[in-house]
C-alpha positions in Angstrom: 0.0 0.0 0.0 1.5 3.3 -1.1 0.4 6.3 1.0 0.9 9.8 -0.3 0.2 12.7 2.0 -0.4 16.2 0.6 -1.1 19.5 2.5 -2.9 22.5 1.1 -2.2 25.5 3.4 -1.3 22.8 6.0 2.3 22.0 7.0 2.9 18.2 6.8 5.3 17.5 9.6 6.8 14.1 10.7 4.2 14.0 13.5 1.4 14.2 10.9 3.0 11.5 8.7 3.4 9.2 11.7 -0.1 9.8 12.8 -1.6 9.1 9.3 0.6 6.0 8.9 -0.5 4.7 12.3 -4.2 5.2 11.5 -3.9 3.3 8.2 -3.1 0.1 10.2 -6.9 -0.2 10.5 -6.8 -1.0 6.8 -4.3 -3.9 7.1 -7.2 -6.4 6.5 -7.4 -5.1 2.9 -3.6 -4.5 2.4 -3.2 -6.7 -0.6 -6.3 -5.2 -2.3 -5.4 -1.6 -1.7 -2.9 -0.3 -4.3 -2.7 3.4 -3.7 -3.8 5.9 -1.0 -3.8 9.7 -1.3 -4.5 11.8 1.7 -5.1 15.5 1.2 -5.2 17.7 4.3 -6.5 21.2 3.7 -7.3 24.3 5.9 -10.7 25.6 4.9 -11.6 29.3 4.9 -13.4 28.8 8.3 -10.1 27.4 9.7 -11.4 23.9 9.9 -9.2 21.0 8.8 -10.6 19.0 5.8 -9.2 15.5 5.4 -9.8 13.8 2.1 -8.8 10.2 1.4 -8.8 8.6 -2.0 -8.2 4.8 -2.1 -7.5 2.8 -5.2 -8.9 -0.7 -4.5 -8.4 -3.7 -6.8 -12.2 -4.6 -6.6 -13.3 -1.2 -8.0 -12.4 0.5 -11.2 -13.3 3.9 -9.6 -11.3 5.1 -6.6 -13.1 5.2 -3.2 -13.3 8.7 -1.8 -14.3 10.2 1.6 -13.8 13.5 3.4 -14.2 14.8 6.9 -14.0 18.3 8.3 -13.2 19.2 12.0 -11.3 21.9 14.0 -8.7 19.4 15.2 -6.6 17.7 12.5 -6.2 14.5 14.4 -10.0 14.0 14.7 -10.4 15.0 11.1 -7.9 12.3 9.9 -9.2 9.7 12.3 -12.9 10.1 11.2 -11.9 10.1 7.5 -9.9 6.8 8.0 -12.9 5.3 9.8 -15.2 6.3 7.0 -12.9 4.8 4.3 -12.6 1.6 6.3 -16.4 1.3 6.5 -16.6 2.0 2.7 -14.0 -0.6 1.9 -15.9 -3.2 4.0 -19.2 -2.3 2.3 -17.6 -2.5 -1.2 -16.0 -5.9 -0.4 -19.3 -7.2 0.9 -21.1 -6.1 -2.3 -18.5 -7.9 -4.3 -18.9 -11.1 -2.3 -22.7 -11.1 -2.5 -22.4 -10.5 -6.3 -20.1 -13.5 -6.7 -22.5 -15.6 -4.6 -25.5 -14.6 -6.8 -23.5 -15.5 -9.9 -22.5 -18.8 -8.5 -26.1 -19.6 -7.5 -27.3 -18.8 -11.0 -24.7 -21.1 -12.5 -25.9 -24.0 -10.3 -29.6 -23.5 -11.2 
């Protein structure tokens, strides 16, 4: 899994990199299926921190995308990672059920 971290009007320090990398351990269950991750951290005009995560997953042709906005950058990143984890689980469940339906049709 290749993780790229970009900051727009936000300074990406070693602390931020370590925090992001530690949070992405939640996605270890899908490590072989996630090819690329792009994290964009932006300061909004209202001085909130917007965390956007784009994940390229082998099961999807389109990348998965989530965002979360909060005053604290740690909470913003944590909530965005939780959202992307839930989305990956949902997409993998959809793929499994699709494969099961196709297998049942073939047996019929």
